[in-house]
C-alpha positions in Angstrom: -12.4 -17.0 -23.2 -13.6 -13.4 -23.2 -17.2 -14.4 -23.4 -17.2 -15.2 -19.6 -15.9 -11.7 -18.8 -18.2 -9.9 -21.3 -21.2 -11.8 -19.8 -20.1 -10.8 -16.3 -19.7 -7.1 -17.2 -23.0 -7.0 -19.1 -24.7 -8.6 -16.0 -23.3 -5.9 -13.7 -24.1 -3.0 -16.0 -27.6 -4.3 -16.9 -28.4 -4.8 -13.3 -27.4 -1.3 -12.4 -29.5 0.2 -15.3 -32.5 -1.9 -14.1 -32.1 -0.7 -10.5 -31.8 2.9 -11.6 -35.3 2.9 -13.1 -36.9 2.4 -9.7 -34.4 4.1 -7.5 -35.1 7.1 -5.4 -32.4 9.6 -4.1 -32.3 7.7 -0.8 -31.7 4.4 -2.8 -28.8 6.0 -4.6 -27.3 7.6 -1.5 -27.7 4.8 1.1 -29.5 1.8 -0.5 -32.9 2.9 0.7 -32.2 1.9 4.3 -34.0 -1.4 3.7 -31.3 -3.9 2.9 -31.8 -7.4 4.2 -29.5 -9.5 6.3 -28.4 -11.6 3.4 -27.5 -8.5 1.3 -25.5 -7.1 4.2 -23.7 -10.4 4.6 -22.7 -10.7 1.0 -21.8 -7.1 0.7 -19.6 -7.2 3.8 -17.9 -10.4 2.6 -17.4 -9.1 -1.0 -15.9 -5.8 0.3 -13.4 -7.8 2.5 -12.2 -10.3 -0.2 -10.3 -8.8 -3.1 -7.4 -9.9 -5.3 -4.9 -8.7 -2.7 -6.7 -11.0 -0.1 -6.3 -14.0 -2.4 -2.6 -13.2 -2.8 -1.8 -12.4 0.9 -3.8 -15.2 2.5 -2.2 -17.8 0.2 1.2 -16.3 1.0 0.5 -16.4 4.8 -0.5 -20.1 4.4 2.7 -20.8 2.5 4.8 -19.1 5.2 3.0 -20.1 8.4 0.7 -23.0 7.7 -2.0 -23.4 10.3 -0.4 -20.5 12.1 -2.3 -18.3 9.6 -5.5 -18.9 11.5 -3.8 -17.3 14.6 -3.8 -14.2 12.5 -7.5 -14.5 11.8 -8.4 -14.4 15.6 -8.5 -10.6 15.4 -10.8 -10.7 12.3 -13.3 -13.0 14.2 -13.2 -10.8 17.3 -13.6 -7.6 15.2 -16.5 -9.0 13.1 -18.4 -10.2 16.2 -17.8 -7.0 18.3 -18.9 -4.8 15.4 -21.9 -6.9 14.5 -23.3 -7.6 18.0 -22.4 -4.4 19.8 -21.5 -1.5 17.5 -23.7 -2.0 14.5 -27.1 -1.9 16.4 -25.9 1.3 18.1 -24.8 2.9 14.8 -28.1 1.9 13.2 -30.1 3.4 16.1 -28.2 6.7 15.9 -28.4 6.9 12.1 -32.2 6.8 12.3 -32.2 9.7 14.7 -29.7 11.8 12.7 -30.4 10.6 9.1 -26.7 9.7 8.4 -25.0 9.3 5.1 -21.3 9.6 5.8 -19.0 8.2 8.6 -18.5 11.8 9.8 -22.2 12.2 10.4 -22.0 10.0 13.5 -19.4 12.0 15.5 -21.1 15.2 14.3 -24.4 14.1 15.8 -22.9 12.7 19.0 -20.4 15.5 19.8 -22.3 18.4 18.1 -19.0 19.4 16.4 -18.9 20.0 12.6 -15.1 20.0 12.8 -15.2 16.4 14.1 -17.2 15.5 11.1 -14.9 17.2 8.7 -11.8 15.6 10.3 -13.5 12.1 10.2 -14.5 12.5 6.6 -11.1 13.8 5.6 -9.3 10.8 7.1 -11.9 8.5 5.6 -11.3 9.9 2.1 -7.5 9.2 2.5 -8.1 5.7 3.8 -10.7 4.7 1.2 -8.8 6.3 -1.7 -5.7 4.4 -0.6 -7.6 1.1 -0.9 -9.1 2.0 -4.3 -5.6 2.4 -5.7 -4.4 -0.8 -3.9 -7.3 -2.8 -5.3 -6.9 -1.5 -8.8 -3.1 -1.7 -8.9 -2.9 -5.1 -7.3 -5.7 -6.6 -9.3 -4.5 -5.2 -12.7 -0.9 -6.3 -12.0 -2.0 -9.9 -11.3 -4.2 -10.0 -14.4 -1.3 -8.8 -16.5 1.0 -11.6 -15.1 -1.1 -14.1 -17.0 -1.0 -12.2 -20.3 -4.8 -12.0 -20.3 -4.7 -8.2 -20.6 -2.0 -5.6 -20.3 -1.9 -3.8 -17.0 -3.3 -0.6 -18.6 -6.2 -2.4 -20.3 -7.1 -4.4 -17.1 -7.1 -1.1 -15.2 -9.2 0.7 -17.8 -11.8 -2.1 -18.0 -12.2 -2.3 -14.2 -12.4 1.5 -13.6 -14.8 2.0 -16.5 -17.3 -0.7 -15.4 -17.3 0.3 -11.8 -17.8 3.9 -12.7 -20.7 3.1 -15.0 -22.7 1.0 -12.5 -22.0 3.4 -9.6 -23.1 6.4 -11.7 -26.4 4.7 -12.5 -27.5 3.4 -9.1 -25.0 4.6 -6.5 -24.9 2.7 -3.2 -27.8 0.5 -4.2 -25.7 -0.8 -7.1 -22.7 -1.3 -4.9 -24.6 -3.6 -2.4 -26.6 -5.5 -5.0 -23.6 -6.1 -7.3 -21.6 -7.2 -4.2 -24.1 -10.1 -3.9 -23.3 -11.2 -7.4 -19.5 -10.8 -6.9 -19.6 -12.6 -3.5 -21.3 -15.7 -5.1 -18.8 -15.6 -8.0 -15.8 -15.4 -5.6 -17.1 -18.3 -3.4 -18.1 -20.6 -6.2 -15.3 -19.9 -8.7 -12.5 -20.1 -6.0 -14.0 -23.3 -4.6 -14.0 -24.8 -8.1 -10.5 -23.7 -8.9 -9.0 -25.1 -5.6 -10.9 -28.3 -6.1 -9.5 -28.6 -9.7 -5.9 -28.0 -8.5 -5.9 -30.3 -5.4 -6.3 -34.0 -4.8 -8.9 -34.2 -2.1 -7.4 -37.5 -0.9 -4.4 -35.5 0.2 -6.4 -33.2 2.5 -5.3 -34.8 5.8 -1.6 -34.7 4.8 -1.9 -31.1 3.6 -3.5 -29.8 6.8 -0.7 -31.5 8.9 2.1 -30.0 6.8 4.5 -28.0 8.9 6.2 -24.9 7.4 9.6 -23.6 8.5 8.4 -20.1 9.6 6.5 -19.5 12.8 4.2 -16.6 13.6 6.0 -14.2 16.0 4.1 -12.9 19.1 4.5 -9.3 17.8 2.9 -10.2 14.5 0.0 -11.9 16.2 -0.6 -9.0 18.6 -0.4 -6.5 15.7 -2.7 -8.5 13.5 -5.2 -9.2 16.3 -5.3 -5.5 17.0 -5.8 -4.8 13.3 -8.5 -7.4 12.9 -10.3 -6.2 16.0 -10.2 -2.5 15.4 -9.8 -1.8 11.7 -13.5 -2.6 11.0 -14.3 0.5 13.1 -12.4 2.7 10.7 -14.0 1.8 7.4 -16.7 4.0 6.0 -18.4 1.3 3.9 -19.1 -0.6 7.1 -20.9 2.4 8.6 -22.8 3.0 5.3 -23.9 -0.7 5.4 -25.3 -0.1 8.9 -27.2 2.9 7.7 -28.5 0.9 4.7 -29.9 -2.1 6.8 -33.6 -2.4 7.2 -33.5 -3.1 10.9 -31.1 -4.0 13.7 -31.9 -7.7 13.6 -31.0 -8.0 9.9 -27.9 -5.9 10.5 -26.6 -8.1 13.3 -27.2 -11.3 11.4 -25.6 -10.1 8.2 -22.6 -8.5 9.8 -21.9 -11.4 12.2 -22.4 -14.2 9.7 -20.1 -12.5 7.1 -17.1 -14.0 8.9 -18.3 -17.5 7.8 -17.5 -17.2 4.1 -14.3 -15.3 5.0 -13.1 -18.2 7.1 -14.1 -20.6 4.2 -12.0 -18.6 1.8 -9.1 -18.6 4.3 -9.4 -22.4 4.5 -9.3 -22.9 0.8 -6.3 -20.6 0.4 -4.6 -22.5 3.3 -4.9 -25.7 1.4 -3.6 -24.1 -1.8 -0.7 -22.4 0.0 0.4 -25.7 1.8 0.1 -27.6 -1.5 2.5 -25.2 -3.2 4.8 -25.5 -0.2 5.0 -29.2 -0.7 6.1 -28.6 -4.3 8.6 -25.7 -3.8 9.8 -24.1 -0.6 11.8 -21.3 -2.2 9.1 -19.0 -3.6 8.4 -15.4 -2.7 5.1 -15.6 -0.6 3.6 -12.8 -2.8 3.9 -15.1 -5.8 2.4 -18.3 -4.3 -1.1 -17.8 -5.7 0.2 -16.8 -9.1 2.5 -19.9 -9.0 -0.4 -22.2 -8.2 -2.6 -20.9 -11.0 0.3 -20.9 -13.6 1.8 -24.3 -12.7 -1.0 -26.4 -11.1 -4.2 -25.1 -12.7 -5.3 -26.6 -16.1 -5.5 -23.9 -18.8 -9.1 -24.8 -19.4 -9.9 -23.1 -16.1 -8.4 -19.7 -17.2 -11.7 -18.1 -18.1 -13.1 -18.7 -14.6 -9.8 -17.4 -13.1 -10.2 -14.2 -15.2 -13.8 -13.6 -14.0 -12.7 -14.4 -10.4 -9.9 -11.7 -10.6 -12.2 -9.1 -12.0 -14.9 -9.9 -9.4 -12.4 -9.7 -6.6 -11.0 -6.4 -7.9 -14.4 -4.7 -8.4 -16.0 -6.0 -5.2 -13.4 -4.0 -3.1 -13.0 -1.0 -5.5 -16.7 -0.1 -5.8 -17.4 0.2 -2.1 -14.3 2.5 -1.7 -15.1 4.6 -4.8 -18.6 5.3 -3.5 -17.3 6.0 0.0 -14.8 8.6 -1.3 -17.3 10.2 -3.6 -20.1 10.5 -1.0 -17.7 11.8 1.6 -16.4 14.6 -0.7 -19.9 16.1 -0.7 -21.2 18.6 1.8 -24.8 18.6 3.2 -27.3 19.5 0.5 -30.8 18.4 -0.6 -31.0 14.7 -1.5 -31.5 15.5 -5.2 -28.5 17.8 -5.4 -26.5 15.4 -3.4 -27.1 12.6 -6.0 -25.9 14.9 -8.8 -22.8 16.0 -6.8 -22.0 12.4 -5.8 -22.0 11.4 -9.5 -19.6 14.2 -10.4 -17.4 13.2 -7.4 -17.5 9.6 -8.6 -16.1 10.5 -12.0 -13.4 12.6 -10.4 -12.5 9.8 -7.9 -12.3 7.2 -10.6 -10.2 9.3 -12.9 -7.7 10.2 -10.1 -7.5 6.6 -8.9 -6.9 5.4 -12.5 -4.1 7.9 -13.0 -2.4 7.1 -9.7 -2.7 3.4 -10.3 -1.3 3.9 -13.8 2.0 5.2 -12.4 2.1 3.5 -9.0 2.2 -0.2 -9.4 4.1 -1.5 -6.4 2.1 -3.5 -3.8 5.0 -4.7 -1.7 4.3 -4.0 2.1 1.5 -1.7 1.1 -1.2 -3.9 2.6 0.3 -3.7 6.1 0.5 0.1 5.8 -3.1 0.3 4.6 -4.2 -1.9 7.4 -2.6 0.4 10.0 -4.1 3.4 8.2 -7.6 1.9 8.6 -7.0 1.8 12.4 -6.1 5.5 12.8 -9.7 6.6 13.3 -11.0 3.3 15.0 -10.6 4.3 18.6 -12.1 7.7 18.0 -15.2 6.1 16.3 -15.6 3.7 19.3 -15.5 6.7 21.6 -18.4 8.2 19.6 -20.3 5.0 19.4 -20.2 4.7 23.2 -22.0 8.1 23.3 -19.2 10.2 24.7 -19.7 13.8 23.6 -16.4 15.6 24.0 -15.2 16.7 20.6 -11.7 17.4 21.7 -11.2 13.8 22.9 -12.6 12.5 19.6 -10.4 14.7 17.4 -7.3 14.1 19.7 -7.7 10.4 19.3 -8.0 10.6 15.5 -5.0 12.8 15.2 -3.1 10.7 17.7 -3.7 7.6 15.6 -2.3 9.3 12.5 0.8 10.5 14.4 1.2 6.9 15.8 1.2 5.6 12.2 3.8 8.1 11.0 6.1 7.5 14.0 5.7 3.7 13.5 6.6 3.9 9.8 9.7 5.9 10.6 10.7 3.6 13.5 9.8 0.1 12.2 8.8 0.4 8.5 5.9 -1.7 7.1 5.6 -4.2 9.9 2.4 -5.5 11.7 3.7 -3.9 14.9 2.6 -0.6 13.4 -0.9 -1.4 14.8 0.5 -1.2 18.3 1.8 2.4 17.9 -1.4 3.4 16.1 -3.4 2.2 19.1 -1.1 3.9 21.6 -1.4 7.2 19.7 -5.2 6.9 19.5 -5.5 6.2 23.3 -3.1 9.0 24.2 -5.1 11.4 22.1 -8.2 10.7 24.3 -6.4 12.6 27.1 -7.1 15.9 25.3 -10.3 17.4 26.4 -12.0 20.4 24.9 -14.1 22.7 27.0 
């Protein structure tokens, strides 16, 4: 069974070593700014689909049936808005200002170094949060099956990701994302096909669940889907890495297609489990399906799928944190410093994930956290130059999140308070 995983790991490490032999500092730091539309598509998709996505989407399908797709409206809107409107503007500005981090954009537009530091500080918190969530969630699921202990799964993942990021940086992140995206799509399709009877497709799709999606949840999730993409550093770095605006728009926009395909496959799986048992904890539906429906002969593919999903989300966030910790220096010095920061980031994430293993409600909080900087970034992308309004919106988003957590706890309605706080922050204007 381990031969599949070993082959997969050797492929990733070997690919990164090969890439490092012909990589320049610009390749390491931002992928050479010549990534094709297909590379952008697969990297965007792989970064969006992790182990937590497999679990949460299947749980949503189990709870809400076709109502799950109401929750994806925001994702479609967000992908299209970012791809067709924001991404070309970001790419254009990045060529003028030679951007590497998310904070470079507001610094260039507003002329404020403080706006850059605030943006990068919030970004580091957001991305580090998702590193820990990816690692803890993925390792926990792997340990459920007795494939590896939690600690060993965590050690393998962090070690492999650290190695290939150290060798080739952002270029390795986007190229390995292509491999991981293909694995996720192919292996998940095979697993769902093996677990379901295709003749039951019509009856599954028409299955009605007891729970209905509330209006508040839909509004919150639409806001999250539409705005959170504007708060993620790896999306901006993909924009900087694209070879031109046409490739960027095509790659970013079409990335929603495989996401919707994954959602459909997990919808079928969740509904199938619902027809077998209506008393499960939604967080355990994917695990239940693989333990009780899947033939044990498919276990090696499941293992590789889990590790691909875990690494595809963790590597982008690890590089984002490491690159945002570094101040402006020469490209050669920056590469060295990013490597040191990568080691520090991975070690800290490993230690936090080693002791913090709960993923209950964390996904919702993380989603709201990603929105805190979104309105401020839209303000900068629009070309508005007042640094006070930018920083006020960012701080307002953070305050909205904290107030929402105190008032409502981990609920999708958090997104509404984050949005209100961000918009109110725009009222502050510096001279």
